[in-house]
N, C-alpha and C positions, 0 to 999 in steps of 0.2 A: 824328200831330202833336208826338202827348207826349218818342215814343221819336226824332225828332228835336234835340229841345231836351237831352235829357240827352245825348246821343252830341255835340253842340257842347260843350256843358258840363267832358263830361270829357276831350274836346282840348284846351281850351283850358287847365284844371286839371292836366292832365297836361302842356301846353308849362310850363309855369309851377314846379311843383313841379322838375321839371329845370333851368329856369332861376337858380332861388334863387341858390344858390353865386355862378352868374356874374354875376347882380344885385346881387350884395354886393359883390365885387369890383369894377363898372362903374365906382362912385362913389368909388372908396379909392384916393389920387394914389399910383400904383407908384414902390418904392422901387427903386432901382438900385446895386448893391453895384461899386467902380470894382474888381473883381476883379483883378488885376494889386498893385493899390496898396495895399487893401485887400480881406486875406484873412476870410473866415469864418472866428469863433473856435468850434474843436471842440472835441467836449465832454469832460469829464473823461478819460471808460475807451474814448476812441474806437482803435481798431484800426489801425494803420497801421505805419509803413516799422520793421522792428525796428534793434536796435543794442545791440551787445553789449560789453561791461566787460572788455574781456580781463586786467584786471588783477583782476577775481575770477573768471575762468574754471578750474576743476580739471580741464577735459577729459572730463566723467566722460560723457558724451553719452547724456544723459539729453532732451536737444531733440529731438537728433536721430530718437529713437527715436520720441520723441512726435509729430513730425512727420507725415502724414499724405501728406503732396505728396512729400519724401521732397526738400527744397530745400538742406535744411541738411548740409553736409559737413566732417566734421571729421575729423583726427589728430594722433595723439599718440604720444608719446617718450615713455618709463620714465624718468627722474632715475637720479641715481647718490646715495649719501648725503654726496659731499662738493661734490658742485656742484647741490645744489635752488634751483627753479625758485622758492620764500618762500611767503610764504601770503598773502592773500587779507585782504580788510578787517575781515570777522568775526573773523579771526586761525583762520581752519582751513590745517592746510600741505596745500600744494602735492604731489602724486610725480608728476604728467603733465606735460611739455611737450606745448605745444600747435602743432605746428607749420601747424594748414592749420584756418582754421573762416570757409569761407565760406556767403554767403546767396544763392538764386537768386531772389530777389524777384520775378520773372519770372514763376516757377513758384509759388511761394509766394499762399497763399491767403487770406494774412494774421487765419489761427482765430486765433491766441491759445496755440492747445496747446502751442506751445516753452518759454513763461515760469513758467509753474505748475512742472515737473517741476523745476526746476534751481531747486539746492540753497541753489546762491551769491547767485539772482537775479543775476544778471552777465546774462541776455538783456534785453529791454523792447524793446514798445510808446512808438514817439516820438513827437511831433507830428505831426511832414513827414507829410507828404501826396502831394507835388510830388517826385516824383521818375521824370521823364520822361524817358527821353533817341533819340537818336538812334540806336545801335549797341545791341541786344540785348546786348552781352556787356559793356555798363559797367552792367548791371542786376547782373553777379555782385559783389556783396557780400563781399571778404577785408578780416578782424578781426585774422589773425593779425598777428603785430607781428616773427616771429622772417625773422630773413633767411635764403638757400641756407648762408652758408657758417657760419653760429652753428648751423641745422640739423645741417651734415655733421660738425660741432667734438658739438656733443651724442652724433651717432649714431656715432660714434667715439671718445666719453669711452666710454657707455652698453658698446657690444664691446665696450672692454680690461678694463671690471669685468665683462661676463659672462666672460668667457676666463678672469681672475684665479681667482673664485665657480668653474669651471667646474673650474682645473688645480687649485681648496683640492681637495674633492670626489672626483679621479681620488686623489692622492693620500693621502685622509683613505680612501677605499675599499682602496687598495695596501697602507698602513701594516695595516689591519685586517685584512690577507688576507694579508701578510706572517709576521701575526704565533703563533709556535709555539703550536699547542692542545695543552694536558695530554695528557697516554698516559690511556688511559677506563682505571683498573684492571679489571682479566679476574676474574671470579670463577671460579676451580677448584670446578669438581662431581667433587666420588665416584664414582669408577666404580663403577658398579653391576650391569657383566655379571654375568650368575653363570658364566660359559665358563670365566673366570681363576680360581674357587674353584674 
């Protein structure tokens, strides 16, 4: 009989322990956030949608190399000395035109590994967490600001510049090859042949 009361007590006790959290919330009025109108406040370091400030991007490709899922795609074009892309907000001179900077948010795992290696801090996580789309192609964010005409123009300028440099190198090499070499002085050694004596 003693065992019966012990088992009954254990059953009631374990149910009460399990229902402790439920009973705690049972008598507290629930709070409903009117979601579309009232949005929850995100923590300061929340990892959400990426943003790239193209004025500061130097096209170093470090963020794309750090990305574990390869969702960042960057294409650059070298600039010529007379056609510089400018400077970053920190005063660092740019050497490359960034012709393509795409981030596929559908692939992004929001790990923030692309943010840390950026030397100019142009890529960062934002507080925007609502970016659902009906079409998957709308999740491909294109940050590059150059038009196809500008890209073609810069490519042509670079091709002309490299062709001129190659012509200079060939002319310098030809001038060096055409320059007559001084005749080497030949040493005349005395004939030590015993037959001639």
